[in-house]
N, C-alpha and C positions, 0 to 999 in steps of 0.2 A: 474414602473415592470420590463416590457418589457426590456426595456431599460438595466438594470441592470444586470436583467437573460441574456441577451448577451452579457453583460460582463463578467461573469463567465465563459460560455462558450468561450471566446476567450480568458481565462487564461489560462483553461486546453488546448487548443490548443497553445498556442503562441510559446513554445519551438519547437514545431512539425512541424509546418508549414514551423520556417526558418529550418529546417532538411531536408526539402524537397529538398532541393539545397545545401546541406551542402555537403564538400568534404572534408572526413576524413585522418585525417592526424596521423603521429608517435604518438603525445602526445594522440590520441583516444584510439587508441591502447594501450599506455601501461597504459591506464585507464582502459579500456572497456574487455583487455584477460587477460588469465591466462598466464602470461609469464614467464617463464625459472626461474626468480629471484622468484617468485611467488609460482610454483607448485612444488617447492622441502621442502618446508617446511608447516606444518598443524598448525596452529591458535589453541591455545588454553586457553588463557586467556590475558587479557589488564589490568592493572593496569595505570591507567590515572591519573597522580598525578599531577591538576595546580591551580593558584594565577592567580586569573581573578579580574582586575579592571576595573570596568564600567565605574569609573570617565577620565578615561582615555583609551580606549576601547582596552587595552590589555589583552593578556594572555601569561604567561610565566611557563613553567613546564618540566613535565616528562611524556614519556608514557614508564613505561617496559612489555616488548611484550616475553610471553614462549609461545613456539613450540614444537613440535614435528619433530624432523629430518628423513623427508620421502629418502628422496636421497641424492647424494656426488655433492653439489652445491652450494660453499661456496661463492654467491656472493646473497646479500638480496634486494628487491626492499621494500621501503618505501614509501609512498605518504604522500606527507604536500605543498598543493598548498601557492603559494606569494599572500600575500608579509612575509608569515607566513617563518620564516627559521630555519632551524637544527643546535642545537649551536653545539653539540657534541654529538657522540653515544658511549656507552662502556659494553664491555662485558668482565666479566669473567676480572674487576677489571682492561683493557685494554683500551683505546680510539682509536675507531675506526675512517676512514674518509668515509664521506657522500658525495657523488659525485652528483652536480643535473642537470635531463635533464627537465627544464622543470616544470613539476608537480609532477615528481618523482625523486627520492635520491638513490643510490644504495650504497650497502655497503659491502665491500671486508671485508670478515671474515678469518682474515688468522689460528683461531686456527679450527682443527680436528671437524668438523659437524659427528661425528660416527652416522649412520642410527641407525634409532631407540630411539634415547636420547631425553633426554628434557633439552631444550635450553632456558635462558631468556637473551633478551638484551634489554639496555635502551637506549631512545633517549629524549635529551633534546634539547628543542624549543623554540621559542618566537614571538613575533610581535606582529604586529595588524590585526587579521582576518578580511576577506571582509565581510563589512557591507550588511548585507541582505536585498536588494533593495524592492522588492515585496516579503514579506516568506508570507507561505511559496513557492508561487513555484520557486521564483529566491530566492536563498537560500543563506546561512551565517548566521552572528550572527545579531540580530537584539537589537541596543543599544537605549530605549527608557528611558522616565520616566513617572513617575505614578503621580495620580494627586495634590499627595503631595511635590512632585520634587524630591522622592527618584526613585534610577537606578530599570527601570526595564528592563532585560535583556534575551533574550533566543535564543540558537539555531535551525536553523530549514536546512535540509541538504540535502533532500531526493537525488534531480536530479543534485547538482553540487557536491554532494558524501561531505564524512566526512572527508577528507581529507585537505576541507574547513578551520578546525578548531582544528582539530588534526590529529598527524601523527599517523598513521595505513596502514593496508593491506586494500585498499579502491577497494574492489570487494565483490560482494553479495556472490562468492559462497562459501567463509570460514568465519566461524563464530568464535569466543572465546565461547569456552565449560561454562565462566564466567566472572566475570569483576569485580571489585574494582573501584569507581570513589569518586576520593576526589578531593572536590575542595572548594579553600580559599578565600573567599572572605572580601570585609570591615563591620566592626563594622555598625551592626545594618542592616543586609541585610541575606538571607539566599537561601541557592541550595538548590533547588531538583532535582534530578537526578533520573536513575533508580533506581531500584530493592528495598531490605530496609533500612532505614538509620540505620549504625550500629552503629556509635557514631559520636561527634563532639567533637571537640577541641578548646579551644580558646589559643589564643597565647596573648604577652604583649602589644602587639596593641590594642587590643581589637578583633584583627580580628578573624574571626572562620574558620574552614576545617569544610566541613558535609562529612562523609565519609557514601557511597552509595553500600552494595554488590548487584550484579546480580548473581545470581543461576543458570539460565538457559541459553543456547548460546544466544547472542543476534547478529542482523543485524547491521553493521555498523553506517548507517544512523538512526538508533534508539537508539544510544548511544544520551542522550541530558543534556544541562544545563538551568536551567531558576534561575534566581538572582530576585530577590525584600524584599519586604517589606510584606514579605507574614504572613499570618496564617494558625492555621491545625486542620480540624475536620478529623472526623472519621467515621466508622459503619463496621456491615460486614454484606454479601449478602449471604443465604442460597442457598449457588450452589449445582452443582448436587458433586463434590467434599470434600464437608463441607464445613464449615464455610470460606467466601474467604472475607480478609481485603480489606477494599477498605478506602483510604486515600485522600483528598483534600487540596489542595491548594491553596487560595485565597489570593488578595490582601486584606489590612487591611478594608476597607472603604467597600469592598465587601461580608462582612463576610454575611450579613442575608439575600442577594439576594440569595450568592451560597446556604446556606441552608436553603433556600427555594426551588430554582431548581435543588437541584444537586440529589434529590430523581429519576429523572431523570434516573439514573445510573442504580439504581438495576431494572426499567423496563426495560432497555436496554437489561442488563446481562441477567435478565431471559428470554427473546426473542432470544438471542445469542447461552445462552446456549441449548436453546430447538431444534433450526435450526443445530448449530456447532457443537457441544459437549461440555462438560468442558472448562472454560476458561483456556487457556492453561501454565498462570502461576501463578498458586498457592504459589507457594514456596516466588515467591515476589512481590505477590500482584497486584492490582491494584489500579493507584493514576490516577486522574485528577486534571492538574494542570493547574491554569489559564495563560495565555502568555499574549504580545502584539501582537500577529497577531491570523488568525483566528481558526487557528488548527492544528494537526499533530497526526500522531500515533505511537510514542517515546512508546516504547516495556514498559509497567507497568511505564509507565510517558505518560500519551495521554495529548495532551495541548490542552489548550481549549479557545477559543478568542472568542464565539460567541453570546455574550450580554445578557448572562440570558434567551436567548429567544427559538422562535418554529421558525420552519423552515431554512433557509441558510439566515442570515442575517437577518430574518424577513420576508423572503420570500419561495415561494413554487416553486421548480423549476420543477415541472409535470404540473402547473395550475390547480390540480384536486381540488384543497383541503384540499387533505389529508399529504399533505408536511407541514400543517400546524400544525398537528396533534404530535409532536414530535420536538427535538431538532437535528439536521442533525449533528452539528458537534459532540454531544453527539454519536448518534448512527451509524455514519460513520466510524468514528475516532476510536473506541472499536471496533468495525466491523474487524481492520485492526489487534487485538491481535491475531484471528483466521487465516486470510489470508492477509498475510504479515511478519507479525511476527512471527508467530508457523509457517507457511507455506510461504517460500519466494520465489522469485524468485532465479535464479543462474545469469542471464544478464536481464537487465535493458530493452532489448527488449520484454523479455517474463512480463514487468509491469500490463497488462492486470487480470495477476493473481490475484495482491492484488488487482486493483482495479476496476474488473467488478464485485468480488466478495462482494467488501465492498460494491458497489451500489447498488446491488441486494440485499445487506441485509436491507436497508431504505426498501422496501417493502416488505421483511420477516417480520421488527418490525410491519408494518403495520397490518400483515394478520394475529401475533401471538396475536393482541388486538382486532382487528377491524374487521377481515375478508378476506376471497380473492378478493371480488369484491373489498372493497377498495386498496388492493394489487396489484392488477391484473390495476385498474384504475392511482395509483401512476407510478408505473414502464411504463406503454405504455403509459402515457402523459409526459414521461421523454425524449420522444424517437425527442421531438422537440428540442432538448437541441445538435441533432448528425449529422454533417457539412457532413461526408462521403467524407471526401477529399483525405485522402492516408490511408492503413492500419493500424489497431491495432499494431502487433507486428513489431518492427522495425527492425532497424540490427543490427546484429549479434557480440559481439567483439572490438566493439569501443563504449562503451557507449550511444547508441542511442536508445528513448524511441521513441513506433508507438506513432500514434497519440491519440489527448488525448480524442477519442471515446470509448476508453476503458473505460470507465465511464459507460455511456448511451447503448451504444450502444451494450456493455459489456455487460452489467445489463438485458440487451433485447434478447440477445445471448440466455442467461443461460435462461429466461422466456420462452424463444423457444423451448428451448431443454427441458425443464419442461415437456411442452406439448405433445412434442415425447416421452418420457416416458411414461406420461400420467400415474403416480402410485404416489398420492403425499407421502404414507411410504415411499417409496423407493427412491422417490428425496430425503426427509430427512434425509435417512441413508447415500445416496451419500454422501452431505454434510458434516453428523458428519465421514462417514468415510475415506471422504478425510483427515482432520482433526485429525484423528484417525492413519491411515495408514502412511502419511507425516507429523507426530508428529516431532518438530523441526527440519525437514529439510530446504534444497534448492533444489529447483525442476525445472525443463521445463517444457515448452509447451507440448511438446510431452509425458511426463511422464505424466501429466493430462488430455489429450486428451487419449489416451491407457487407463488411470485409468477408465474414464468415458464413452470410450466405451467398455468395459467389464465389467465393472455397468449394461450399456445397451443392452446389449447382441447385439452389434447392430455399424458397422463401423462408426461410427461419423467423421469420416475423411473428406469426403466433404463441411458440415456442419461448421465445424470448418474453412476448406478453402475458403468458402464462407463468412463467419461474421467476422473472423481476417487476412485473407490475402487479403482481396478481397474489393472494397468498393460499390458494388452494391447493391443493395434491391433486393432480387428477385420478378419477377414476376409469377403468375399461368396466363397464356392465357388459358381461356375456350370458349368453342358455342356450343349451344345447335343442336343436327338433332333430331327434335321429343321429344321424351324421352331420348334421348342418350346423356350423358353431354361428349364431349372430351374436353381435358385439356393438358396443359405442361409447365412444370415449362421452363422458359425464362430468362437472365439475370445473370445468373448463370456460378460457376465453371461447368467444367466437372463431368459427374456421380452427380450432387445433388442430394442425394438418401431422402431429406426429404419427410417425412409424410406429411399432411397436414389438415385441422378440416376447413370445410366449414359448412355456415348456410344455408342452402334451405328454405326458409320463415322461420316454430318455430321448424326444426326438423338439429339439428347437426352431419352432417356422415364425416366421415373420408376419403381423397382419399390416397390409394399408390401414393408413389412419380414417380416422371416418368420427364425423361429426353427428352423422345419423344411423342409423342402422344400417347394417353392412353384412354379411355371409362372405365364408369361407366353406368349402365342403371336405371331409378328409373321410377316409375310406372306414375309418367309427367313430364314434366318441371317445373320447378322453376321459376316464374314471378321474384323471389328476389331471388337470390345469393348474400351471402358477407361470406370472412374471416373470420375467428375466429379472433379478434382483438388481441387474447392472441401469434399469430403468427408474428414474425415481418419480414412482407410478405405484397406483392401487389396482388389484384386480377384486370384485366383485361379483358372485354369481348370483342372478337372479331366475324368478321363475317366469316362465314363459308365460305372455299375455294372452287373457284365456278370448 
């Protein structure tokens, strides 16, 4: 078990460790920055209309992109990664030339683009997309077969980018307000994508096109395809905004197991709505879709491959026992509907906004059903997965994510902040307020930090700097002089202002922040001093200075 858990941590951090020594290139800038060729137009709608042939691993079709003109700059950047290629581009019936620069394509639009008008362009493309080597961490398209020999394929592309399988504006800052996803697949197969199935079209060769309508803004990596010999069942969840449709798509042989196990979805939604507020995509519904990999947070089309079992592939990532009380993938990936799909980072360097809150949701689920002690034991247990090798926040503007510690170091940072606030109801309102006030928006770390500081009425910047931008874990040094406790923070950023709670025997006391030596007087010196384990920090007794 320990070896497999270590492998999980390695997978979370693998891309980041490489990035420590990475020299950024022009391609990194084209992918990760808001270029002039992106900035002048506001994305409104995608119609992705493709045929997928899992028998030869090809995709052909088009993406019609509707946008609003913000400024006069008639050159457009569209992203599509090799070996896929753009075959032609059409606007107002006129063919446009697309020039390739690595993974970016540039299109000169000769027609007038009046500011404030709505325009559209259709990009035709084809080829064999990159095969996902280790989805979802190393993404692309996973081409597999089910136990009956039928094709079983799906997309997973968060890190590598949506342009690995379809042409799009592949930057997180701009989302379409809505989308139509039309996918044609061979006879006997079904495609499941985001949103609601509007219609199914049968062609003379018995292939079928499935038309999925997304009525909410959607981030680019959230768009997905899932192709297989699926069967469908459904129910409704009595949520905060009324009846939420829940649809489930699994391989034919797994129907009974899924019907028995997917009751976990209702438990999950109950806990997550309690903590985060109403499910953010009632109009599009909730779906859980079996996929040929572990799982991913595709908006209103959450993918699942955890073997209809509890834990993470049958393991407890916290070693506390509590990790076996829930299905990790259902809880974690569903939590991303709030933190990733509702609230979305503008730059991948801020990926912690997705992963820290989703990882923390695992302990919130436990608290909802099993109490605060269970939640605390779980989240503090996950600290064993933290590497503390490089900062959680990556480099901006070059498509560079930070450390895999964004999962469990980030979750423990949030748990620590909750102790600083020391008001459970206010903490819950903070989580719900984030999802209400940043509803369907893309955000930056600075916005989240400021929002939380305002809620706390306390400048949290040094605490965020410590846990997000530094790799050191704070150490509280202390010594006694008679009954006077002398203490100060070390191993910290300047002006580290976090108060902390200590157990003095059986008494829990709160100490104000101390970046230089401070004192607090007690009736007697305690023989046993321990830091409250809910704080992600350590305690060190030292000898009094001579």
